[in-house]
N, C-alpha and C positions, 0 to 999 in steps of 0.2 A: 504494500500500500504506500509506504514512504517513497519507494522508487518511482511509482506511478505519479505521485504528487510532484516529486522533484523533476521528472521528465516533463510534466505539464507546465511547470514554472519556467523551465528552460525554453520550451517551445514557445510559450507566450512571450518571453523576453526577446527571442529571435524575431518573432512576428512584429513586435513593437519597433525594434531597431531597424527593420527593413521596410516599414510601412511607408516612410516618406518617399522612397525611390522605388516602389514596387513596380514590377513589370505590368505593362498595360496602361500606365498613367500618361496623360498628355502634359507636355511642358510648355508653358506660355510665360512670356516676360521679356526681360532684356535689361540693358544698362544705358546710361546717359552720362556724357562727360562734357565739361566746358573748360577752356583754358584761355588765358589772356596774359600778354607780356608786353612790356615797354621798358625803356631805359635810355641811357646816353652812351655815346662812343667818344672817347678822347683821342685826338690825333696830335702827337708831339713831333714837331719838325723844326730844327734849328733853334731850339730853345723857346719856341712858341707853341702854346697849347690851344687847340681848337676843339670845342665841344660841339658834337653833332647829335641830334636826337635819333635814337635807334628806331627801327621800324616798330610800329604798334601792331600786334598780332592778336586776333581773337578767333577762337575755333569752337565749334559745336559738333559733338558726335552722339549719334543715337543708334543703338543696335538692338532692335526687337528680334525675338527668336521664337520658333515653334518646333517642338520635338516630340519624341515618343520613347517611352521606356520599353526597350525590347525585352529585357528581363530585369531582375532585381539589382543588377550591377551595371547594366549597359544601356545608354541612351543615345539617340541620333536625331538629326533634324536639320533645319535651315536657319541661317542668320542673315538678316538684311542690315547692312551697316551703312549709315548715311553720315557723310562728313561735309561740313561747310567751314571754310577758313578764309579770313580776310586780313590782309596786311596793308598798312599805309606807311609810306616812307617819305619824309619831308626833306627837300634839298639834298638829294643823294650826290649831286655833282653841280658844277657851276652853270650848267645848261638846263637842268631839270628842276622844276619846282616841287613836283609831287609824283609818286608812283603808287597807284592802287592796284592790288592784285586780289582776285577772288577765285577760290578753288572750290568746285562742287564735285564730289566723288561719291558714287553709289556702288557698294560692293555686295556680293552675294556669296555665301559660304555654306558648304556642307560641313556638319560637325558630328563628331562622335566623342563620347566621354564615358569613362569608367569610374565607378564610385567604390570607395572603401569605407565602411562604417567604422567610426571610432566609438560612438555610443548612439543613443536614440536621438541626439540633438546635433551632433557634428559628423560630417563626412568629409573625407579627402577625395579629390577627383583629379583626373588628368584628361585634358581635352585636346583633340587634334581637329583643326579646321583648315579648309582650303577652298579657294574659289576666285573668280574674276571680278574686276571692277571697271566701271566706265564713268567718265566725267569730262569736265572742261575747265580750262584756265582762262580767265580774262584779265589782261594787263592793260591798264589805262594810264598813260603817261602824259603829264602836263608840263610843257616847257616854260621857261621864264617869261615868255611872251603871251602865255595863256593858251597856246595852241595844244589841243588834245589829240593824242594818237592812241587808238585801241587795237590790241592784238588778241585774237581769240584762238586758243589751241584746244584740240581734243586729246584725251588721254585714255589709256587702258592699262590695267594692272592685273597681276596675278600674285596671290599671296598664299603661303603655307605657314602655319604656326602651331606650336605646342604650348599649352598653358596649364600648369598645375594650379590647383586652388583648394579652397576649403569652403564648405557650405554649413551654415547654421540654420536650424529649423525652429523658430519660435512657435510655429504651429505645424501640424502634420502636412498641410498643403502649401506652406510658404517657406521658401528657401532664400536666405540672404547670403551672397557669396562674394568672395574676394579671390581673384585669379591674377597671376603674374606671368608675363611672357618668358619663356625659357629658350626656345629655339625658333628660328624663323627664316624664311626666304621670301623675297618679294622682287618682282620685276615690273618696270613701268615703261611704257612707250608713249611719247608725246609727239603729236603732229601739228604743225602750224604753217601758215602761209604768210610770207613777207608782204605787208600791205603796200609797199612801195613799188615792187616789181613783179609780184605774183609768184615768186619762187616758193616751192614747197620743201619743207624740211621735216625729217623724222629723227627724234632723239630717243635712244634706248638706254635704260639703266637697270642694273640688277644688284641686289645686296643679300648677303647672308649674315644674320645677326645671332649672337650668343650672349646671353646675360640679361640683366634687369635694368633697363634704362628709363623707365617711366613713360607716361603717355597713355593714350587710349588703347583699347584691347588690340586693335589691328595695326598699331605702330608696334612692330615686333619688340618684345621686351616690355610691353606696356603693362600698366596696373589697371585692373578693371573691377568695378563694384556693380553688382547686378542684383535684381530681385526677380525670382522665378516662382510661378505657381505650378504645383503638381496636382492635376485634377483627374 
């Protein structure tokens, strides 16, 4: 009788600890981030110091996701990552009064993640995500005479990243999680046309990153805070 009671207790404990990420649940939610930076640059030449205002940068990142728990440890799904960044630079050279740059990037990712239960409230997880992105860059330059020149470029990206993290469940259906980028690869192709002569250019760039350098989730090495519903 005692053995049966002990077995029932252990089974009940296991059921509680796995209830949050049980197989068959739908995952809904996502994360949002905002960043802003400004400052000054000092240029020293021949004993003379010139102070110039550094570019002001603001950015917004929103990453909703939908997924499905395949079993009690493994989930998979889609992430839609929306990025908007704007920078303003005053008097970058003697001929230019201001440069405004706006970047709009929409990314789509397939993700898979594996959970490891620490107790009924905390879980460790590892997530692998990869997918393409598409967007545009608009550069608007105003010279000292007030003449404006606008250059619009199209861009495409492909990103792969690995993010370990930890989830806390204040409620069985609500998970608050923090993840940090560990490994990542990203490539970007930018196409633009010279407004003066119509010449077309393509610029390609690729990077492999290792480590934790801050930023949003899809800046490799980024730190991301999310809230997910498990329904």
